[in-house]
C-alpha positions as a printed NumPy array, in Angstrom:
array([[-28.111,  39.326,  21.616],
       [-24.819,  37.444,  20.05 ],
       [-24.036,  37.114,  16.627],
       [-21.495,  34.278,  15.517],
       [-18.333,  34.883,  14.112],
       [-17.241,  32.123,  11.647],
       [-13.419,  33.322,  11.041],
       [-12.303,  33.275,  14.874],
       [-15.516,  30.581,  16.034],
       [-16.522,  33.375,  18.815],
       [-19.942,  34.356,  20.173],
       [-20.058,  38.045,  20.064],
       [-22.768,  40.539,  21.414],
       [-24.515,  42.287,  18.554],
       [-23.392,  45.766,  20.076],
       [-19.995,  45.098,  20.172],
       [-19.865,  43.38 ,  16.052],
       [-18.79 ,  46.306,  13.415],
       [-15.967,  46.247,  16.164],
       [-14.957,  42.487,  15.857],
       [-15.236,  42.455,  12.503],
       [-13.286,  45.794,  11.234],
       [-10.499,  43.961,  13.148],
       [-10.799,  40.77 ,  11.163],
       [-10.269,  42.998,   8.497],
       [ -7.549,  45.018,   9.62 ],
       [ -5.894,  41.943,  10.661],
       [ -5.823,  41.672,  14.155],
       [ -3.074,  42.031,  17.009],
       [ -0.766,  39.448,  15.957],
       [ -0.61 ,  35.85 ,  15.726],
       [ -3.005,  34.518,  18.316],
       [ -2.028,  31.288,  20.317],
       [ -4.4  ,  29.014,  18.136],
       [ -3.133,  30.581,  14.41 ],
       [  0.93 ,  29.956,  16.046],
       [ -0.657,  26.546,  17.453],
       [ -2.079,  25.028,  13.952],
       [  1.652,  26.556,  11.794],
       [  3.596,  24.861,  13.822],
       [  1.266,  21.828,  13.217],
       [  1.867,  22.719,   9.092],
       [  5.049,  21.928,   9.335],
       [  4.751,  19.166,  11.39 ],
       [  6.417,  20.911,  14.485],
       [  9.62 ,  20.942,  12.751],
       [ 11.58 ,  24.616,  10.957],
       [  9.882,  24.868,   8.069],
       [ 13.135,  26.275,   6.228],
       [ 15.672,  23.987,   8.183],
       [ 13.444,  21.258,   9.56 ],
       [ 15.404,  20.937,  12.627],
       [ 12.1  ,  19.945,  15.394],
       [ 14.681,  20.201,  18.761],
       [ 14.773,  23.792,  19.399],
       [ 11.074,  25.836,  20.134],
       [  9.793,  26.874,  17.276],
       [  8.178,  30.656,  16.245],
       [  5.871,  31.995,  14.085],
       [  7.113,  34.214,  11.076],
       [  5.171,  36.354,   9.032],
       [  5.892,  35.706,   5.169],
       [  5.317,  39.522,   4.193],
       [  6.992,  41.015,   7.057],
       [  3.238,  42.043,   8.505],
       [  2.916,  41.289,  11.901],
       [ -1.193,  42.418,  11.058],
       [ -1.336,  39.801,   8.53 ],
       [ -1.946,  36.67 ,   9.949],
       [ -3.873,  34.669,   7.385],
       [ -2.424,  30.662,   7.668],
       [ -0.832,  31.55 ,   4.486],
       [  1.224,  34.144,   5.845],
       [  2.749,  32.052,   8.864],
       [  5.491,  29.959,   8.686],
       [  6.83 ,  27.645,  11.829],
       [ 10.603,  28.451,  11.624],
       [ 13.248,  27.467,  14.687],
       [ 15.61 ,  30.947,  15.917],
       [ 18.058,  30.991,  14.288],
       [ 15.625,  30.863,  10.397],
       [ 13.746,  33.193,  11.868],
       [ 16.095,  35.993,  11.951],
       [ 17.632,  35.195,   9.301],
       [ 13.559,  35.347,   7.209],
       [ 13.589,  38.708,   9.603],
       [ 16.801,  39.912,   8.284],
       [ 16.06 ,  39.947,   4.194],
       [ 12.135,  41.296,   4.791],
       [ 14.033,  44.678,   6.499],
       [ 16.858,  44.242,   3.586],
       [ 13.969,  44.151,   1.556],
       [ 12.344,  47.25 ,   3.161],
       [ 15.431,  49.077,   3.21 ],
       [ 15.782,  48.614,  -0.488],
       [ 12.351,  50.094,  -1.122],
       [ 12.142,  46.583,  -3.397],
       [  9.327,  43.405,  -3.457],
       [ 10.898,  40.099,  -2.308],
       [  9.82 ,  36.27 ,  -2.846],
       [  9.852,  36.695,   1.152],
       [  9.224,  32.769,   1.042],
       [ 13.144,  31.329,  -0.145],
       [ 12.387,  27.555,  -1.844],
       [ 13.08 ,  25.607,   1.137],
       [ 10.336,  26.968,   3.447],
       [  7.661,  23.454,   3.149],
       [  3.563,  24.545,   3.153],
       [  1.167,  22.251,   3.332]])
């Protein structure tokens, strides 16, 4: 017997339902291809920080938690901006402080 997951739009065996739903609550295993594609499309296939569209985009987790794959936590950045954003998250962790991980220039739609 199958149960339909409204989060990932998959049909899941009823015997696996508990494990499947727990995965969504924990945030899963990182952004999947569909989530990455959606983040890039939201940014207009250009870096949400600098606007460059000539480089392959990467998806950045704004809060630094790779398991938090909510659409508000994923943003498309070019590799140089992604390195800078990751460095900012790491610096905040090392200093044990909260930071606004979303620079004012990010264009979220």
